[in-house]
Phi, psi and omega in degrees: 000139181221130174291108192273311181201162175252144184246128182236120180281136179300143177263199184301336181281357178087178185297309183294317180297318178294317179296320179295322179295315180291321179300318179296324180288323184268343181074028180222127182291145175274159179238148177289119182265348177099196190243135177264100184294333181277343186244347182069038180225165172222164185212169167230150187238137171248114183291144175239171172285172173065036176059044179229170176200162172258128176257117173262126191230148181225136177277148179254159174279082185221136184306325182294333181295335180284338184258327183285129178306321181295317176300322180295316183288326176296314180301314182298318182289321178294320179293339176273004178115352181086174180129191183298128183257323181170194180215158185235140177247128178263142178227160179282334184213120183274359186300321180295321179291320178298319179295318182293321183271347177072032176203166182270150172291156177253153179280142175231151178199159171201150177263131172290159178305332180274004175100345179296145181256129175250130182231147177202174171239147179218155179205150176106001181295327177296328174293318176297322180298319182280329186213089190298352174289340187274133177282161168257168187244144177226152172232116180288138180253325183290166177296148185302333184295339180252359181292149181303330180296343179292347178292329169056075178272177181248350180281131185250129172288126182244336182198145169242138168260116184238126171277111183169207188222122182300320181297323178295320179293316178301317177301317180296329180276006180085029179076017185269079179296332182293335180297316180288325181293334185257013178296149178265017170216168184265154171238124174262117181271128182237129178300125183290136174241054185147219181288130176287169178140184179288122177271322183199155172233141181250138183229144172266114183241176178298337181257018179101192183285132181235133178248126179240000000 
């Protein structure tokens, strides 16, 4: 298991405005990530170190966005003002997660502006929708040369502040406490006084520590 990326829902300034604001804070330019035809969303990506990235995402006025859980959670977070939506964990094989959750993963894809196709499978967005402290899971299908981690940024994620419960997260991960123990960044657990989820992320940048 690898913490693959963080998801940030666009705020009132829209996708490009939100991406530009985060880019200015992190000192790393965002890239156009394309359109998700199965989810009714589009994104921009800010590359990080350690095979990670920040995904800034915006829901589109598209019929599929009303039905897809990912489109639903993006719309709800953006309508609440935008901000951290969740995080994703990549695995080599989703079959164990499918068995644990009792449902099948769904296919995801998007075309980059240059026409390349990126494909993956994902599961757990409904869990994120119900309890935003919980990550969803993805399995990349495409060749490594087109994966977002190939962008290779220099900004390093150092800490997450999460309103939630470590035991609940361990349960969601299949009881794998060692996964949290072996993370290469810290998690500060904060008792929720409202909706659980990511409150802030800390990054080591060329201009020092940045908290978003």
